N, C-alpha and C positions, 0 to 999 in steps of 0.2 A: 494431506498435503490441503491447503486452502489457498486458490488461486483468485486473486483480486483482479477485476479488468474493468477498465473506465473508458473503454474504446477510445475511437478517433474523434470525437466531437471535439471543438475545439474551445472547451472550457477547463476550468480546473475543478477538481475533486478533493483540494487539499484535507478538508474535514474528515473525510471518510477515510483516505490515507492517513491521515494522522491519528484516528483512533483507534485504526486493526494495528499500525505499529504501536501504538503506546499499549494497548492491548496485550500485544505479542512482548514488549518489553518488561510489563509487571509480571508475566506469566500465566494472565488469565486464559490465552491463547499457548496452549503446548506442543501444538503442530508446527511443522513448517510451512512458513507463507511466503509465497511470492505475489508481488503487486506490479501489475502494469501502471505504470504512473501517467501516461499520456501526456496531456500539456499542463499536469501540476507541476508547481515548483518546487514543492515539498520533496526533500530525499528523505526516506525510511531510513534509520538507524538500526532497526532491529529485525528487519525482514529482507530478503533478496527482491532485487527490483529492475526494472527497465522500462525507459521510456515507451517504447512500442514494441 
């Protein structure tokens, strides 16, 4: 499992989240991925995720 966390800093990390989601979608990442998106407004389509 890969866990991506961006913490609680009030900044968006959309580029990181989009890239991890893209890699998961293309099959480059074959493990389960969970992303804590924080204040980012991008919603991953290929990974499990939660705001906080």
